[in-house]
TORMARVEX-856461 format. One record per residue (C-alpha): residue in three letters; x, y, z. Coordinates in steps of 0.25 Angstrom, whole numbers, plus 2048, in hexadecimal, padded with zeros to 3 digits. Example, Ala and Ser with C-alpha at 12.3 -4.5 7.8 and 13.67 -1.06 7.14 Angstrom:
2
[lumnu 'Ala', [831, 7EE, 81F]]
[lumnu 'Ser', [837, 7FC, 81D]]
//
This chain:
469
[lumnu 'Met', [CCC, 84E, 447]]
[lumnu 'Asn', [CD0, 842, 442]]
[lumnu 'Leu', [CE1, 83E, 446]]
[lumnu 'Ala', [CDE, 833, 44F]]
[lumnu 'Ala', [CDA, 828, 445]]
[lumnu 'Phe', [CDE, 82E, 43B]]
[lumnu 'Pro', [CD8, 831, 431]]
[lumnu 'Ser', [CCC, 82A, 438]]
[lumnu 'Ser', [CCA, 82E, 446]]
[lumnu 'Ser', [CCB, 839, 44F]]
[lumnu 'Leu', [CD7, 83E, 457]]
[lumnu 'Leu', [CD1, 843, 462]]
[lumnu 'Ala', [CCC, 838, 469]]
[lumnu 'Thr', [CC7, 838, 477]]
[lumnu 'Pro', [CD0, 841, 47D]]
[lumnu 'Thr', [CD8, 83E, 489]]
[lumnu 'Pro', [CD9, 847, 495]]
[lumnu 'Ala', [CE2, 854, 493]]
[lumnu 'Ala', [CEA, 853, 4A1]]
[lumnu 'Val', [CF2, 846, 4A1]]
[lumnu 'Pro', [D00, 845, 4A6]]
[lumnu 'Leu', [D0B, 84A, 49C]]
[lumnu 'Pro', [D17, 840, 497]]
[lumnu 'Arg', [D23, 845, 49A]]
[lumnu 'His', [D27, 84C, 48C]]
[lumnu 'Glu', [D28, 859, 48E]]
[lumnu 'Met', [D2F, 865, 496]]
[lumnu 'Pro', [D37, 865, 4A2]]
[lumnu 'Leu', [D32, 86C, 4AD]]
[lumnu 'Asn', [D3F, 871, 4B3]]
[lumnu 'Pro', [D47, 87E, 4AD]]
[lumnu 'Ser', [D57, 880, 4A8]]
[lumnu 'Ser', [D60, 887, 4AE]]
[lumnu 'Ala', [D5E, 891, 4A4]]
[lumnu 'Phe', [D50, 895, 4AD]]
[lumnu 'Ser', [D53, 8A0, 4B7]]
[lumnu 'Ser', [D52, 899, 4C5]]
[lumnu 'Ser', [D47, 8A3, 4CA]]
[lumnu 'Ala', [D3C, 8A0, 4BF]]
[lumnu 'Ser', [D41, 894, 4BE]]
[lumnu 'Ser', [D3D, 892, 4CF]]
[lumnu 'Leu', [D2F, 898, 4CB]]
[lumnu 'Leu', [D2C, 88F, 4C1]]
[lumnu 'Arg', [D2F, 883, 4C9]]
[lumnu 'Arg', [D29, 889, 4D6]]
[lumnu 'Ser', [D1C, 88B, 4CF]]
[lumnu 'Leu', [D1B, 87C, 4C8]]
[lumnu 'Ser', [D20, 874, 4D4]]
[lumnu 'Ala', [D15, 87C, 4DC]]
[lumnu 'Ser', [D0B, 877, 4D1]]
[lumnu 'Leu', [D12, 86A, 4D3]]
[lumnu 'Arg', [D0F, 869, 4E3]]
[lumnu 'Arg', [D01, 86D, 4E2]]
[lumnu 'Ile', [D00, 860, 4D8]]
[lumnu 'Ser', [D03, 855, 4E0]]
[lumnu 'Pro', [D10, 850, 4E6]]
[lumnu 'Met', [D12, 848, 4D8]]
[lumnu 'Ala', [D16, 853, 4D2]]
[lumnu 'Ser', [D22, 854, 4DA]]
[lumnu 'Ala', [D26, 847, 4DB]]
[lumnu 'Ala', [D28, 848, 4CD]]
[lumnu 'Ala', [D35, 84E, 4CC]]
[lumnu 'Pro', [D39, 849, 4DB]]
[lumnu 'Thr', [D47, 84F, 4E1]]
[lumnu 'Ser', [D49, 841, 4E8]]
[lumnu 'Ala', [D42, 831, 4E7]]
[lumnu 'Pro', [D41, 82A, 4F4]]
[lumnu 'Ala', [D4B, 81D, 4F3]]
[lumnu 'Ala', [D43, 810, 4F7]]
[lumnu 'Ala', [D48, 805, 501]]
[lumnu 'Ala', [D43, 7F8, 503]]
[lumnu 'Gly', [D39, 7F7, 513]]
[lumnu 'Glu', [D39, 7EB, 51B]]
[lumnu 'Asn', [D2E, 7E8, 514]]
[lumnu 'Gly', [D33, 7E9, 507]]
[lumnu 'Ala', [D2C, 7F5, 503]]
[lumnu 'Ala', [D35, 801, 4FC]]
[lumnu 'Lys', [D36, 80D, 507]]
[lumnu 'Ala', [D3B, 81A, 504]]
[lumnu 'Thr', [D48, 81C, 50C]]
[lumnu 'Glu', [D4E, 829, 507]]
[lumnu 'Gln', [D4C, 835, 4FC]]
[lumnu 'Arg', [D55, 835, 4F0]]
[lumnu 'Pro', [D57, 840, 4E5]]
[lumnu 'Val', [D51, 83A, 4D7]]
[lumnu 'Gln', [D5C, 83A, 4CD]]
[lumnu 'Val', [D5C, 841, 4BF]]
[lumnu 'Ala', [D68, 843, 4B5]]
[lumnu 'Lys', [D6E, 851, 4B7]]
[lumnu 'Arg', [D6B, 854, 4A9]]
[lumnu 'Leu', [D5C, 851, 4AB]]
[lumnu 'Glu', [D5A, 858, 4BB]]
[lumnu 'Lys', [D54, 864, 4B5]]
[lumnu 'Phe', [D48, 85B, 4AE]]
[lumnu 'Lys', [D3F, 857, 4B7]]
[lumnu 'Thr', [D30, 857, 4B8]]
[lumnu 'Thr', [D29, 85C, 4AB]]
[lumnu 'Ile', [D20, 86A, 4AC]]
[lumnu 'Phe', [D15, 860, 4A3]]
[lumnu 'Thr', [D14, 856, 4AE]]
[lumnu 'Gln', [D12, 861, 4BA]]
[lumnu 'Met', [D07, 868, 4B0]]
[lumnu 'Ser', [D01, 85B, 4AD]]
[lumnu 'Met', [D01, 858, 4BB]]
[lumnu 'Leu', [CFA, 865, 4C0]]
[lumnu 'Ala', [CF0, 863, 4B4]]
[lumnu 'Ile', [CEC, 855, 4B9]]
[lumnu 'Lys', [CE9, 85C, 4C7]]
[lumnu 'His', [CE0, 866, 4C3]]
[lumnu 'Gly', [CD9, 85F, 4B7]]
[lumnu 'Ala', [CDF, 86A, 4AB]]
[lumnu 'Ile', [CDD, 868, 49D]]
[lumnu 'Asn', [CEC, 865, 498]]
[lumnu 'Leu', [CF1, 86D, 48E]]
[lumnu 'Gly', [D00, 86A, 493]]
[lumnu 'Gln', [D02, 85E, 48E]]
[lumnu 'Gly', [D07, 85C, 47E]]
[lumnu 'Phe', [D00, 851, 47C]]
[lumnu 'Pro', [CF2, 84C, 473]]
[lumnu 'Asn', [CE7, 848, 47D]]
[lumnu 'Phe', [CE1, 842, 46F]]
[lumnu 'Asp', [CE7, 835, 46A]]
[lumnu 'Gly', [CF0, 833, 45E]]
[lumnu 'Pro', [CEA, 82D, 450]]
[lumnu 'Asp', [CE4, 81E, 44F]]
[lumnu 'Phe', [CED, 81B, 444]]
[lumnu 'Val', [CF7, 81D, 449]]
[lumnu 'Lys', [CF4, 814, 457]]
[lumnu 'Glu', [CEF, 80A, 44E]]
[lumnu 'Ala', [CFC, 80A, 446]]
[lumnu 'Ala', [D02, 807, 454]]
[lumnu 'Ile', [CF9, 7FD, 457]]
[lumnu 'Gln', [CFB, 7F6, 44B]]
[lumnu 'Ala', [D0B, 7F6, 44D]]
[lumnu 'Ile', [D0A, 7F1, 45C]]
[lumnu 'Asn', [D00, 7E4, 457]]
[lumnu 'Ala', [D0A, 7E1, 44A]]
[lumnu 'Gly', [D14, 7E0, 455]]
[lumnu 'Lys', [D1D, 7EC, 455]]
[lumnu 'Asn', [D21, 7ED, 462]]
[lumnu 'Gln', [D2F, 7EA, 463]]
[lumnu 'Tyr', [D3A, 7F4, 462]]
[lumnu 'Ala', [D3B, 7FE, 456]]
[lumnu 'Arg', [D47, 800, 450]]
[lumnu 'Gly', [D4F, 80A, 458]]
[lumnu 'Phe', [D4D, 816, 44E]]
[lumnu 'Gly', [D3F, 814, 44A]]
[lumnu 'Val', [D37, 809, 443]]
[lumnu 'Pro', [D3A, 80A, 432]]
[lumnu 'Glu', [D2A, 80E, 430]]
[lumnu 'Leu', [D28, 819, 43B]]
[lumnu 'Asn', [D38, 81F, 434]]
[lumnu 'Ser', [D32, 81F, 427]]
[lumnu 'Ala', [D26, 825, 42B]]
[lumnu 'Ile', [D2D, 830, 434]]
[lumnu 'Ala', [D35, 833, 425]]
[lumnu 'Glu', [D2B, 833, 41E]]
[lumnu 'Arg', [D21, 83E, 426]]
[lumnu 'Phe', [D2F, 847, 429]]
[lumnu 'Leu', [D33, 848, 418]]
[lumnu 'Lys', [D23, 84B, 417]]
[lumnu 'Asp', [D24, 856, 422]]
[lumnu 'Ser', [D32, 85B, 421]]
[lumnu 'Gly', [D36, 858, 412]]
[lumnu 'Leu', [D41, 850, 416]]
[lumnu 'Gln', [D44, 840, 413]]
[lumnu 'Val', [D4D, 839, 41D]]
[lumnu 'Asp', [D4F, 82A, 41F]]
[lumnu 'Pro', [D47, 824, 427]]
[lumnu 'Glu', [D52, 81A, 42C]]
[lumnu 'Lys', [D5D, 821, 42F]]
[lumnu 'Glu', [D58, 831, 433]]
[lumnu 'Val', [D49, 82D, 43B]]
[lumnu 'Thr', [D4C, 827, 44A]]
[lumnu 'Val', [D3F, 826, 451]]
[lumnu 'Thr', [D3D, 828, 45F]]
[lumnu 'Ser', [D34, 827, 46C]]
[lumnu 'Gly', [D2E, 836, 46A]]
[lumnu 'Cys', [D34, 842, 464]]
[lumnu 'Thr', [D3B, 843, 473]]
[lumnu 'Glu', [D43, 838, 471]]
[lumnu 'Ala', [D47, 83D, 462]]
[lumnu 'Ile', [D4B, 84A, 46A]]
[lumnu 'Ala', [D52, 840, 475]]
[lumnu 'Ala', [D5A, 83A, 46C]]
[lumnu 'Thr', [D5F, 846, 462]]
[lumnu 'Ile', [D63, 84D, 46E]]
[lumnu 'Leu', [D6A, 842, 475]]
[lumnu 'Gly', [D6F, 83D, 466]]
[lumnu 'Leu', [D72, 848, 462]]
[lumnu 'Ile', [D78, 851, 46D]]
[lumnu 'Asn', [D84, 850, 476]]
[lumnu 'Pro', [D86, 857, 484]]
[lumnu 'Gly', [D89, 866, 483]]
[lumnu 'Asp', [D83, 867, 475]]
[lumnu 'Glu', [D7B, 873, 473]]
[lumnu 'Val', [D6C, 871, 470]]
[lumnu 'Ile', [D61, 87F, 46E]]
[lumnu 'Leu', [D53, 87D, 471]]
[lumnu 'Phe', [D47, 886, 46E]]
[lumnu 'Ala', [D40, 889, 47A]]
[lumnu 'Pro', [D35, 886, 47F]]
[lumnu 'Phe', [D3A, 876, 47B]]
[lumnu 'Tyr', [D34, 869, 47C]]
[lumnu 'Asp', [D3A, 862, 48B]]
[lumnu 'Ser', [D41, 859, 486]]
[lumnu 'Tyr', [D4C, 85F, 47E]]
[lumnu 'Glu', [D53, 865, 48A]]
[lumnu 'Ala', [D51, 859, 492]]
[lumnu 'Thr', [D56, 851, 486]]
[lumnu 'Leu', [D62, 85A, 484]]
[lumnu 'Ser', [D65, 85B, 493]]
[lumnu 'Met', [D67, 84E, 491]]
[lumnu 'Ala', [D70, 84D, 484]]
[lumnu 'Gly', [D7A, 856, 48F]]
[lumnu 'Ala', [D76, 863, 484]]
[lumnu 'Asn', [D76, 871, 484]]
[lumnu 'Val', [D69, 878, 483]]
[lumnu 'Lys', [D66, 886, 47F]]
[lumnu 'Ala', [D57, 88A, 47D]]
[lumnu 'Leu', [D52, 897, 475]]
[lumnu 'Thr', [D43, 89B, 477]]
[lumnu 'Leu', [D38, 89D, 46E]]
[lumnu 'Arg', [D30, 8A7, 472]]
[lumnu 'Ala', [D22, 8A9, 472]]
[lumnu 'Pro', [D1C, 8B0, 46B]]
[lumnu 'Asp', [D1F, 8A8, 45E]]
[lumnu 'Phe', [D2A, 8A1, 463]]
[lumnu 'Ala', [D33, 8A4, 459]]
[lumnu 'Val', [D41, 89E, 459]]
[lumnu 'Pro', [D4B, 8A7, 45D]]
[lumnu 'Leu', [D54, 8A7, 453]]
[lumnu 'Glu', [D60, 8B1, 456]]
[lumnu 'Glu', [D61, 8AA, 464]]
[lumnu 'Leu', [D61, 89C, 45D]]
[lumnu 'Lys', [D6B, 8A1, 454]]
[lumnu 'Ala', [D74, 8A6, 460]]
[lumnu 'Ala', [D72, 899, 468]]
[lumnu 'Val', [D78, 892, 45F]]
[lumnu 'Ser', [D87, 88E, 463]]
[lumnu 'Lys', [D92, 884, 45F]]
[lumnu 'Asn', [D8B, 87B, 469]]
[lumnu 'Thr', [D7F, 879, 464]]
[lumnu 'Lys', [D7E, 86C, 45F]]
[lumnu 'Ala', [D6D, 86D, 45B]]
[lumnu 'Ile', [D60, 876, 45C]]
[lumnu 'Met', [D53, 86D, 460]]
[lumnu 'Ile', [D45, 875, 45A]]
[lumnu 'Asn', [D38, 870, 45C]]
[lumnu 'Thr', [D2E, 874, 451]]
[lumnu 'Pro', [D22, 874, 453]]
[lumnu 'His', [D25, 87A, 461]]
[lumnu 'Asn', [D21, 872, 46F]]
[lumnu 'Pro', [D1E, 87C, 476]]
[lumnu 'Thr', [D1B, 887, 46D]]
[lumnu 'Gly', [D14, 884, 460]]
[lumnu 'Lys', [D1F, 88A, 458]]
[lumnu 'Met', [D24, 885, 44C]]
[lumnu 'Phe', [D31, 889, 448]]
[lumnu 'Thr', [D31, 893, 43B]]
[lumnu 'Arg', [D38, 88F, 42E]]
[lumnu 'Glu', [D41, 89D, 431]]
[lumnu 'Glu', [D44, 895, 440]]
[lumnu 'Leu', [D48, 88B, 43B]]
[lumnu 'Glu', [D50, 88D, 430]]
[lumnu 'Phe', [D57, 897, 43C]]
[lumnu 'Ile', [D59, 88A, 441]]
[lumnu 'Ala', [D5E, 883, 438]]
[lumnu 'Thr', [D69, 88E, 433]]
[lumnu 'Leu', [D6F, 88D, 43F]]
[lumnu 'Cys', [D6F, 87D, 442]]
[lumnu 'Lys', [D76, 87D, 435]]
[lumnu 'Glu', [D7F, 889, 436]]
[lumnu 'Asn', [D84, 882, 445]]
[lumnu 'Asp', [D84, 875, 442]]
[lumnu 'Val', [D7A, 872, 44D]]
[lumnu 'Leu', [D6E, 866, 44C]]
[lumnu 'Leu', [D5F, 868, 44B]]
[lumnu 'Phe', [D55, 862, 453]]
[lumnu 'Ser', [D46, 861, 450]]
[lumnu 'Asp', [D3B, 85F, 459]]
[lumnu 'Glu', [D2E, 85D, 44E]]
[lumnu 'Val', [D24, 855, 454]]
[lumnu 'Tyr', [D19, 860, 454]]
[lumnu 'Asp', [D1A, 861, 443]]
[lumnu 'Lys', [D0D, 85E, 441]]
[lumnu 'Leu', [D08, 866, 44A]]
[lumnu 'Ala', [D0B, 873, 443]]
[lumnu 'Phe', [D00, 87E, 442]]
[lumnu 'Glu', [D04, 88A, 43C]]
[lumnu 'Ala', [D10, 887, 433]]
[lumnu 'Asp', [D15, 87A, 42C]]
[lumnu 'His', [D21, 872, 435]]
[lumnu 'Ile', [D2E, 874, 430]]
[lumnu 'Ser', [D38, 86A, 433]]
[lumnu 'Met', [D46, 86E, 436]]
[lumnu 'Ala', [D4C, 863, 430]]
[lumnu 'Ser', [D46, 868, 422]]
[lumnu 'Ile', [D4E, 875, 424]]
[lumnu 'Pro', [D5A, 874, 419]]
[lumnu 'Gly', [D67, 86E, 41F]]
[lumnu 'Met', [D60, 86A, 42C]]
[lumnu 'Tyr', [D5C, 85D, 42A]]
[lumnu 'Glu', [D6A, 858, 42C]]
[lumnu 'Arg', [D6A, 85F, 43B]]
[lumnu 'Thr', [D5F, 85C, 440]]
[lumnu 'Val', [D56, 852, 447]]
[lumnu 'Thr', [D46, 853, 446]]
[lumnu 'Met', [D3F, 84D, 451]]
[lumnu 'Asn', [D2E, 849, 450]]
[lumnu 'Ser', [D25, 841, 456]]
[lumnu 'Leu', [D18, 83A, 454]]
[lumnu 'Gly', [D10, 83C, 460]]
[lumnu 'Lys', [D0D, 84C, 45C]]
[lumnu 'Thr', [D06, 84B, 450]]
[lumnu 'Phe', [CFF, 83D, 453]]
[lumnu 'Ser', [CFB, 83F, 462]]
[lumnu 'Leu', [D02, 833, 466]]
[lumnu 'Thr', [D0C, 83B, 470]]
[lumnu 'Gly', [D0D, 82D, 479]]
[lumnu 'Trp', [D14, 825, 46C]]
[lumnu 'Lys', [D23, 82D, 46C]]
[lumnu 'Ile', [D24, 82A, 45F]]
[lumnu 'Gly', [D2F, 834, 459]]
[lumnu 'Trp', [D3B, 835, 450]]
[lumnu 'Ala', [D46, 83C, 44C]]
[lumnu 'Ile', [D4C, 840, 43E]]
[lumnu 'Ala', [D5A, 844, 43B]]
[lumnu 'Pro', [D64, 842, 432]]
[lumnu 'Pro', [D6E, 835, 433]]
[lumnu 'His', [D79, 83C, 43A]]
[lumnu 'Leu', [D6D, 842, 444]]
[lumnu 'Thr', [D66, 834, 443]]
[lumnu 'Trp', [D72, 82C, 44A]]
[lumnu 'Gly', [D72, 834, 457]]
[lumnu 'Leu', [D65, 836, 45B]]
[lumnu 'Arg', [D62, 828, 458]]
[lumnu 'Gln', [D6D, 824, 460]]
[lumnu 'Ala', [D66, 82A, 46C]]
[lumnu 'His', [D59, 824, 469]]
[lumnu 'Ser', [D5F, 815, 468]]
[lumnu 'Phe', [D62, 817, 478]]
[lumnu 'Leu', [D55, 820, 47A]]
[lumnu 'Thr', [D4A, 817, 476]]
[lumnu 'Phe', [D51, 80E, 46D]]
[lumnu 'Ala', [D44, 80D, 465]]
[lumnu 'Thr', [D33, 813, 464]]
[lumnu 'Cys', [D28, 80C, 466]]
[lumnu 'Thr', [D27, 800, 45A]]
[lumnu 'Pro', [D17, 803, 457]]
[lumnu 'Met', [D15, 811, 45A]]
[lumnu 'Gln', [D20, 814, 44F]]
[lumnu 'Ala', [D18, 80B, 446]]
[lumnu 'Ala', [D0C, 814, 447]]
[lumnu 'Ala', [D14, 820, 447]]
[lumnu 'Ala', [D18, 81D, 43A]]
[lumnu 'Ala', [D09, 81D, 436]]
[lumnu 'Ala', [D07, 829, 43C]]
[lumnu 'Leu', [D13, 831, 434]]
[lumnu 'Arg', [D0B, 82B, 428]]
[lumnu 'Ala', [CFE, 832, 42B]]
[lumnu 'Pro', [CF9, 83A, 41E]]
[lumnu 'Asp', [CFB, 849, 41F]]
[lumnu 'Ser', [CED, 84D, 424]]
[lumnu 'Tyr', [CEF, 845, 431]]
[lumnu 'Tyr', [CF9, 851, 434]]
[lumnu 'Glu', [CF0, 85B, 42D]]
[lumnu 'Glu', [CE4, 857, 436]]
[lumnu 'Leu', [CEE, 857, 442]]
[lumnu 'Lys', [CF0, 865, 43F]]
[lumnu 'Arg', [CE4, 869, 43F]]
[lumnu 'Asp', [CDF, 861, 44B]]
[lumnu 'Tyr', [CEB, 869, 453]]
[lumnu 'Ser', [CE6, 876, 44C]]
[lumnu 'Ala', [CDA, 876, 452]]
[lumnu 'Lys', [CDD, 873, 460]]
[lumnu 'Lys', [CE9, 87E, 45F]]
[lumnu 'Ala', [CDE, 887, 45B]]
[lumnu 'Leu', [CD6, 884, 466]]
[lumnu 'Leu', [CE2, 883, 471]]
[lumnu 'Leu', [CE8, 892, 46B]]
[lumnu 'Asp', [CD9, 899, 46B]]
[lumnu 'Gly', [CD6, 895, 479]]
[lumnu 'Leu', [CE4, 899, 47F]]
[lumnu 'Lys', [CE1, 8A6, 478]]
[lumnu 'Asp', [CD2, 8A8, 47E]]
[lumnu 'Ala', [CD9, 8A2, 48B]]
[lumnu 'Gly', [CE1, 8AF, 48B]]
[lumnu 'Phe', [CEF, 8AA, 489]]
[lumnu 'Ile', [CFA, 8B0, 47F]]
[lumnu 'Val', [CFA, 8A3, 474]]
[lumnu 'Tyr', [D06, 8A2, 46C]]
[lumnu 'Pro', [D05, 89C, 45E]]
[lumnu 'Ser', [D08, 88E, 45D]]
[lumnu 'Ser', [D0B, 889, 44D]]
[lumnu 'Gly', [D0F, 879, 453]]
[lumnu 'Thr', [D0E, 86F, 45D]]
[lumnu 'Tyr', [D02, 86D, 465]]
[lumnu 'Phe', [D05, 878, 470]]
[lumnu 'Ile', [D01, 889, 474]]
[lumnu 'Met', [D0B, 891, 47B]]
[lumnu 'Val', [D04, 89D, 481]]
[lumnu 'Asp', [D08, 8A7, 48B]]
[lumnu 'His', [CFF, 8A7, 498]]
[lumnu 'Thr', [D06, 8B4, 49D]]
[lumnu 'Pro', [CF7, 8BB, 49E]]
[lumnu 'Phe', [CF3, 8B3, 4A8]]
[lumnu 'Gly', [CFD, 8B9, 4B3]]
[lumnu 'Phe', [D05, 8AE, 4B4]]
[lumnu 'Asp', [D14, 8AE, 4B9]]
[lumnu 'Asn', [D1A, 8A2, 4AF]]
[lumnu 'Asp', [D13, 896, 4A6]]
[lumnu 'Ile', [D14, 88D, 4B3]]
[lumnu 'Glu', [D0C, 894, 4BC]]
[lumnu 'Phe', [D01, 896, 4B2]]
[lumnu 'Cys', [D01, 889, 4AC]]
[lumnu 'Glu', [CFE, 883, 4BC]]
[lumnu 'Tyr', [CF3, 88F, 4BD]]
[lumnu 'Leu', [CED, 889, 4AF]]
[lumnu 'Ile', [CEB, 87A, 4B3]]
[lumnu 'Arg', [CE6, 87E, 4C2]]
[lumnu 'Glu', [CDC, 889, 4BF]]
[lumnu 'Val', [CD8, 887, 4AF]]
[lumnu 'Gly', [CDA, 879, 4AE]]
[lumnu 'Val', [CE3, 87A, 4A3]]
[lumnu 'Ala', [CF2, 874, 4A2]]
[lumnu 'Ala', [CFD, 87A, 499]]
[lumnu 'Ile', [D0B, 87A, 499]]
[lumnu 'Pro', [D15, 883, 49F]]
[lumnu 'Pro', [D20, 886, 493]]
[lumnu 'Ser', [D2D, 88C, 49D]]
[lumnu 'Val', [D2F, 87E, 49F]]
[lumnu 'Phe', [D34, 87D, 491]]
[lumnu 'Tyr', [D3F, 888, 490]]
[lumnu 'Leu', [D4C, 888, 495]]
[lumnu 'Asn', [D47, 895, 49D]]
[lumnu 'Pro', [D3A, 892, 4A2]]
[lumnu 'Glu', [D38, 8A4, 4A2]]
[lumnu 'Glu', [D36, 8A4, 494]]
[lumnu 'Gly', [D2A, 899, 494]]
[lumnu 'Lys', [D23, 89E, 4A0]]
[lumnu 'Lys', [D17, 8A7, 499]]
[lumnu 'Leu', [D13, 89C, 491]]
[lumnu 'Val', [D0C, 890, 493]]
[lumnu 'Arg', [D09, 885, 487]]
[lumnu 'Phe', [CFB, 87C, 482]]
[lumnu 'Thr', [CFC, 870, 47B]]
[lumnu 'Phe', [CEF, 86F, 470]]
[lumnu 'Cys', [CF2, 860, 46E]]
[lumnu 'Lys', [CE3, 85D, 476]]
[lumnu 'Asp', [CD6, 859, 470]]
[lumnu 'Glu', [CCE, 866, 471]]
[lumnu 'Asp', [CC4, 864, 47C]]
[lumnu 'Thr', [CD1, 863, 485]]
[lumnu 'Leu', [CD5, 86F, 47D]]
[lumnu 'Arg', [CC9, 877, 47D]]
[lumnu 'Gly', [CC7, 874, 48D]]
[lumnu 'Ala', [CD3, 879, 490]]
[lumnu 'Val', [CD0, 887, 488]]
[lumnu 'Glu', [CC3, 888, 48F]]
[lumnu 'Arg', [CCB, 887, 49C]]
[lumnu 'Met', [CD4, 892, 498]]
[lumnu 'Lys', [CCC, 89B, 496]]
[lumnu 'Thr', [CC1, 89A, 4A0]]
[lumnu 'Lys', [CCD, 89A, 4AB]]
[lumnu 'Leu', [CD8, 8A1, 4A6]]
[lumnu 'Arg', [CD9, 8B0, 4AC]]
[lumnu 'Lys', [CE3, 8B9, 4A7]]
[lumnu 'Lys', [CEA, 8C3, 4AE]]
//
């Protein structure tokens, strides 16, 4: 494939090792109080045991106390007493992530890491070159708070092409430091303490954490295997007079589900009938395989109550750039921009110039991207089936969810530990993506955003070493 220097050179640059530390942007380890205490304790004990086997560093990642320093006679600091670590009550439950722990275990055992949700190959040369040119041209000072004009315009143009909706780049587009900041600005700018927000579990970790910072009350409805369909009647019953917003992610991390038009229209009707806002995370919109992506804002009557969030990273394999955006009507943009102003104020200036060039890539770029990822998906999906997993459909994203129970383990954390230690492949135990982790204990998430040699190596290890019980 020729995406790296599109249209001239290859995307598949020299592969970097798959087992590298994760950035902290995924799901928190600690379950909520909704999880039964016995099951919660089981999963915590299992993970804690594995961490003790890794190294003392693991327990230090989320310490319960820290030594205070005092000056000695020679001026050097020395520990004098233990003091409790301090964290606001709204964040007490969000401690060291499962991703950090699994990554540490993978490094220790030399496992091929199919847990990390970012590519091990580089993004397109034409985008990187645009960033270099912007730096050399002196575009290195603070950008305008809500985005440089050329990127705002490019986002509006792309949105028109994708959704058929024409938006004002000056009044309805806000550039953020990644989609995670778009999520934070939206929630902190539009949600008040006590407001109720409905999520669909399993869900991206920053949703619950940011809602906690906003003082919101979270309800979660579970998408269940094999098709992870939206439980429409449960959703209808869940909407109350206190519901301020519903949050969706389509295509959906971690299940790979794409919300159908029927589901979107049902949700839209509930929003309109109950005066509810809709927050739509669409970062995987260009990784839709079995059906065309439908933006919720394009459903009749929904643009006026929808914030659409997206980013550059997944589509252009540049996750470290952290360029995101939110699109919303002016009356909603006002609140999210207020929050954005006091979160990051502005986003990296030269990378914004490069992002504008990226979003104006020809359609052939996106077509080749989808072909490339379709081949990776098929390679991993077939390999997981051959290895003995129950494999669930993945219509979008670069994730595949499987059922690990044919191998005889009690829960996903125990299985993932075994997979790393004995098989040499790392995956993610998704029970931590649920308010009630019991609902995810039979599942495991793999990613195929890796070069094909890495995927083949992981598949071969699993086919050779995994045994059903």
